[in-house]
C-alpha positions in Angstrom: -46.7 -50.4 -54.8 -43.1 -51.4 -54.9 -40.3 -49.4 -53.2 -36.7 -49.3 -54.4 -33.8 -50.6 -52.4 -32.5 -47.1 -51.8 -35.7 -45.9 -50.1 -35.6 -49.0 -47.8 -32.0 -48.3 -46.9 -32.9 -44.6 -46.1 -35.8 -45.7 -43.9 -33.5 -48.1 -42.0 -30.9 -45.4 -41.5 -33.5 -43.0 -40.3 -34.8 -45.5 -37.9 -31.3 -46.2 -36.6 -30.6 -42.5 -36.1 -33.9 -41.9 -34.3 -33.2 -44.9 -32.1 -29.7 -43.5 -31.2 -31.2 -40.1 -30.6 -33.8 -41.4 -28.3 -31.2 -43.4 -26.3 -28.8 -40.4 -26.2 -31.5 -38.1 -24.7 -32.4 -40.8 -22.1 -28.7 -41.2 -21.1 -28.3 -37.4 -20.6 -31.6 -37.1 -18.7 -30.7 -40.1 -16.5 -27.4 -38.4 -15.7 -29.3 -35.2 -14.7 -31.7 -37.3 -12.6 -28.8 -39.0 -10.8 -27.0 -35.8 -9.9 -30.2 -34.1 -8.8 -29.9 -30.4 -8.0 -27.1 -28.2 -6.6 -27.4 -26.8 -3.1 -28.3 -23.2 -2.1 -25.9 -22.2 0.7 -26.3 -19.3 3.1 -23.4 -16.9 3.4 -23.0 -15.6 7.0 -23.9 -11.9 7.4 -24.8 -10.0 10.6 -28.5 -10.6 11.6 -28.9 -6.9 12.2 -28.5 -6.2 8.5 -31.7 -8.0 7.6 -30.2 -9.2 4.4 -29.8 -12.9 3.4 -27.1 -13.9 0.9 -27.3 -17.3 -0.8 -24.7 -19.1 -3.0 -26.0 -21.5 -5.6 -23.2 -24.1 -5.3 -22.6 -25.2 -8.9 -19.3 -26.9 -7.9 -21.2 -30.0 -6.9 -22.0 -31.0 -10.5 -20.3 -34.2 -11.7 -17.7 -32.1 -13.7 -17.3 -29.6 -10.9 -18.7 -26.3 -12.3 -21.6 -24.3 -13.6 -20.6 -25.3 -17.2 -22.0 -28.7 -16.6 -25.5 -27.2 -17.1 -24.4 -25.5 -20.3 -22.8 -28.6 -21.7 -25.9 -30.7 -21.0 -28.1 -28.2 -22.7 -25.8 -27.8 -25.7 -25.7 -31.6 -26.2 -29.5 -31.9 -26.0 -29.9 -29.0 -28.4 -27.4 -30.4 -30.9 -28.9 -34.0 -30.7 -32.5 -32.9 -31.0 -31.6 -30.7 -34.0 -30.1 -33.7 -35.7 -26.6 -32.1 -35.7 -25.1 -34.8 -33.5 -25.8 -38.4 -34.2 -24.0 -41.7 -33.6 -20.2 -41.4 -33.9 -20.3 -37.6 -34.7 -17.1 -36.0 -33.6 -17.8 -33.0 -31.3 -15.5 -30.0 -31.5 -15.6 -27.0 -29.1 -13.6 -23.8 -28.9 -12.7 -23.8 -25.2 -9.7 -24.2 -22.9 -11.7 -24.3 -19.6 -14.6 -25.7 -17.7 -16.9 -25.9 -20.7 -14.5 -28.3 -22.5 -14.2 -30.4 -19.4 -18.0 -30.7 -19.1 -18.5 -31.4 -22.8 -15.8 -34.1 -22.8 -17.8 -35.7 -20.0 -21.0 -35.8 -22.0 -19.2 -36.9 -25.1 -17.7 -39.9 -23.3 -21.2 -40.7 -21.8 -22.5 -41.0 -25.3 -19.5 -42.7 -26.8 -18.6 -39.7 -29.1 -15.1 -38.4 -29.9 -14.5 -34.9 -28.4 -11.8 -32.3 -29.4 -11.2 -29.1 -27.5 -9.6 -26.4 -29.6 -7.5 -24.1 -27.4 -4.5 -21.8 -27.3 -1.1 -23.4 -27.0 -0.5 -21.4 -23.8 -3.3 -23.3 -22.0 -2.1 -24.7 -18.6 -1.3 -28.3 -18.3 -3.9 -28.6 -15.4 -6.7 -27.7 -17.8 -5.4 -30.0 -20.5 -5.2 -32.9 -18.0 -8.8 -32.3 -16.8 -10.1 -32.5 -20.4 -8.1 -35.6 -21.3 -9.1 -37.3 -18.0 -12.7 -36.9 -19.2 -11.8 -38.6 -22.5 -11.3 -35.6 -24.7 -8.5 -34.6 -26.9 -6.8 -31.2 -27.1 -6.0 -29.4 -30.3 -3.7 -26.4 -30.0 -3.5 -23.1 -31.9 -0.8 -20.4 -31.7 -3.2 -17.4 -31.7 -6.1 -17.4 -29.2 -8.4 -15.7 -31.6 -7.9 -18.6 -34.1 -9.9 -21.1 -32.0 -13.2 -20.4 -33.8 -12.0 -20.7 -37.4 -9.9 -23.8 -36.5 -12.9 -25.4 -34.7 -15.0 -24.9 -37.9 -12.2 -26.3 -40.1 -11.9 -29.4 -37.9 -15.6 -30.0 -37.9 -15.7 -29.8 -41.7 -12.6 -32.0 -42.1 -13.8 -34.7 -39.7 -17.5 -34.6 -40.7 -18.2 -33.5 -37.1 -20.2 -30.7 -35.3 -18.7 -27.5 -33.9 -20.7 -27.0 -30.7 -20.1 -23.2 -30.6 -21.0 -22.4 -27.1 -20.7 -18.7 -27.7 -23.5 -18.7 -30.3 -25.8 -21.4 -28.9 -25.6 -20.9 -25.1 -28.6 -18.5 -24.9 -30.9 -20.6 -27.0 -30.0 -24.1 -25.9 -31.5 -23.7 -22.4 -35.2 -23.7 -22.0 -35.5 -20.4 -20.0 -39.2 -20.9 -19.3 -38.7 -23.9 -17.0 -37.4 -27.5 -17.4 -35.5 -27.1 -14.1 -33.2 -24.4 -15.4 -31.0 -22.6 -12.9 -33.4 -19.7 -12.4 -36.4 -22.0 -11.7 -34.2 -24.0 -9.3 -33.2 -20.9 -7.4 -36.7 -19.7 -6.9 -37.9 -23.2 -5.9 -35.2 -23.5 -3.3 -36.0 -20.0 -1.9 -39.6 -20.8 -1.5 -39.5 -21.3 2.3 -36.9 -18.6 3.0 -37.7 -15.3 4.8 -37.3 -13.4 1.5 -38.3 -15.8 -1.2 -38.2 -13.2 -4.0 -34.6 -11.9 -4.0 -33.8 -8.2 -4.6 -31.0 -9.2 -6.9 -29.5 -12.2 -8.7 -25.8 -11.6 -9.5 -23.9 -13.6 -12.1 -21.0 -13.2 -14.5 -21.0 -13.6 -18.2 -18.8 -15.8 -20.4 -21.0 -16.9 -23.2 -23.9 -14.9 -21.7 -26.1 -18.0 -21.6 -26.7 -18.0 -17.8 -27.5 -14.3 -17.6 -29.9 -14.6 -20.6 -31.7 -17.5 -19.0 -32.1 -15.8 -15.7 -33.1 -12.4 -17.2 -35.7 -14.0 -19.4 -37.1 -16.1 -16.6 -37.4 -13.1 -14.2 -39.6 -11.3 -16.8 -41.5 -14.4 -17.8 -42.5 -15.2 -14.2 -43.1 -11.5 -13.5 -40.7 -11.3 -10.6 -39.5 -8.0 -9.3 -36.0 -9.4 -8.9 -33.3 -7.6 -10.8 -30.4 -9.1 -12.6 -26.9 -7.7 -12.1 -24.0 -9.0 -14.3 -20.4 -8.5 -13.1 -17.6 -8.2 -15.6 -13.8 -8.6 -15.1 -11.5 -5.9 -16.1 -10.3 -7.2 -19.5 -13.8 -8.0 -20.8 -15.7 -5.7 -23.2 -19.2 -6.7 -22.0 -19.5 -3.9 -19.5 -18.5 -1.1 -21.9 -20.6 -2.6 -24.8 -23.7 -2.7 -22.5 -23.1 0.8 -21.1 -22.6 2.3 -24.5 -25.0 0.1 -26.4 -22.1 -0.8 -28.7 -21.9 -4.5 -29.4 -19.1 -4.0 -31.9 -16.5 -3.4 -29.2 -13.4 -5.6 -29.3 -10.7 -6.0 -26.7 -7.0 -6.9 -27.1 -6.6 -9.3 -24.2 -8.2 -12.4 -22.8 -9.8 -12.4 -19.3 -7.7 -13.6 -16.4 -10.9 -14.7 -14.6 -11.6 -18.1 -16.1 -15.1 -18.7 -17.3 -16.2 -15.1 -17.5 -15.3 -12.0 -19.6 -14.6 -11.9 -23.3 -12.6 -9.7 -25.7 -15.6 -9.5 -28.0 -19.4 -9.4 -27.5 -20.6 -13.0 -28.1 -23.8 -13.7 -29.9 -25.3 -15.3 -26.7 -24.9 -12.1 -24.6 -28.3 -10.5 -24.4 -27.7 -7.1 -22.8 -31.4 -6.1 -22.9 -32.2 -8.8 -20.3 -29.8 -7.2 -17.8 -30.7 -4.5 -15.2 -27.2 -3.5 -14.1 -23.6 -4.3 -14.9 -20.7 -3.9 -12.4 -17.1 -3.7 -13.5 -14.8 -5.6 -11.1 -11.0 -5.3 -11.0 -9.2 -8.7 -11.3 -7.3 -8.0 -8.0 -10.6 -7.6 -6.3 -11.9 -10.9 -7.6 -8.7 -12.7 -6.3 -8.7 -10.9 -3.0 -12.4 -11.9 -2.5 -11.8 -15.6 -3.0 -9.0 -15.6 -0.5 -11.2 -13.8 2.0 -14.1 -16.2 1.3 -11.8 -19.1 2.1 -11.7 -17.9 5.7 -15.5 -17.4 5.8 -16.6 -20.7 4.1 -13.7 -22.9 5.1 -13.2 -23.9 1.4 -11.7 -22.5 -1.8 -13.7 -21.2 -4.7 -12.8 -20.1 -8.2 -12.1 -16.6 -9.4 -15.5 -16.0 -11.0 -17.2 -16.6 -7.7 -14.9 -13.8 -6.3 -16.1 -11.5 -9.1 -19.7 -12.3 -8.2 -19.3 -11.7 -4.5 -17.5 -8.4 -5.0 -20.5 -7.2 -7.0 -22.8 -8.6 -4.3 -21.0 -6.6 -1.6 -21.6 -3.4 -3.5 -25.3 -4.1 -3.8 -25.7 -5.1 -0.2 -24.0 -1.9 0.9 -26.5 0.1 -1.3 -29.5 -1.8 0.3 -28.2 -1.0 3.8 -27.8 2.7 2.9 -31.4 2.8 1.7 -32.7 0.9 4.7 -33.8 -2.1 2.6 -34.1 -5.7 3.8 -34.3 -8.8 1.5 -32.1 -11.4 -0.1 -29.5 -11.7 -2.9 -28.5 -14.8 -4.8 -25.3 -15.4 -6.6 -23.4 -18.4 -8.0 -20.5 -20.4 -6.5 -19.3 -21.3 -10.0 -16.6 -23.9 -9.3 -14.1 -25.0 -6.6 -10.7 -23.5 -6.0 -8.8 -26.7 -6.5 -8.4 -25.9 -10.2 -6.5 -22.6 -9.4 -3.9 -23.7 -6.9 -1.1 -22.6 -9.2 -2.8 -19.3 -10.2 -5.2 -17.4 -8.1 -4.0 -19.0 -4.8 -0.3 -18.7 -5.7 1.4 -15.5 -4.4 4.1 -15.7 -7.1 1.5 -15.9 -9.9 -0.4 -12.9 -8.5 2.8 -10.9 -8.3 3.7 -11.8 -11.9 0.3 -10.4 -12.9 1.0 -7.1 -11.2 -1.9 -7.4 -8.8 -2.0 -5.9 -5.4 -4.5 -7.5 -3.0 -4.1 -5.5 0.2 -6.4 -2.7 -0.9 -9.3 -4.9 -1.9 -8.7 -6.9 1.2 -9.2 -3.8 3.4 -12.4 -3.0 1.6 -13.7 -6.5 2.3 -12.7 -6.2 6.0 -14.6 -2.9 6.3 -17.6 -4.3 4.5 -18.0 -7.4 6.7 -17.5 -5.3 9.8 -19.8 -2.3 9.0 -21.7 -3.0 5.8 -19.9 -0.1 4.1 -18.4 -0.9 0.7 -16.2 1.9 -0.7 -13.2 1.0 -2.8 -11.7 4.5 -2.5 
């Protein structure tokens, strides 16, 4: 039987693509193996409370944030689906940590990367993306980032990564060293190895979906609480079972909160949501700097404000146990915003009130924001 030249060429192209795919997966997995896992840190609380608080320190990833896990999963998902192959331009709608992490993996694989972002994005974020080898493409209207990303992908013959759609499905929530499995493995020898709560924020919703699914799959009694900043619609949409809600402003707490309910946000996997004022998030990270001796990002403050409320409830009910939350990224990215008094004043935030609540909580365990 003879085969035509076209068939032979197709076979060679397929072999080349499979070869590139195999090597790309190896490179990504090798990077994960080198960086190992992130630490689980204990946050100091009075021994008499009988409650242990742990911070999963995601700032130690090579790109400095929780989004490193998401970017790794998105690239593996796109590559194994055949959407990204050799020389495929990768486009993402992001002006923050996800774009920084995706630019890192694109450079690792020798792929061009473009982050589509609002023109108002700070130069600090632009510099971080460019330092990782990515390019920044600006739009005038923040809501235009999705359509412009799709347009660029079509024009360049590239792939729109679309974190907000694919985050919840790109991670293997059953295992594969996802963040939930890692947390429970690290708690194995602790006094309370099955925490009462895991507390996270939601940007895409991928992390909360992964953890919520894992808790049910492994039949844990642990409950999942998701904290939400003030300009986000996730809380109201979850409370009212109305995923059609749309807001009119972007979140001031980078990495979490959205003006619309993203496809990756799985509300049914969540046990409780807690709305957190932005001033409370910022006051918390400034308070935590005194406790931990280091600066953390705004979303970590949102997490910890919610944690304080849950710990207070546990104390009132006479419960002992543990809670886990995420230290999402370091505070060095926010010197000119969250840690800048002038910026805080420009935003109309008043931190004294939340600061008093935190003082009272750490002294007595009582957490009342009235």
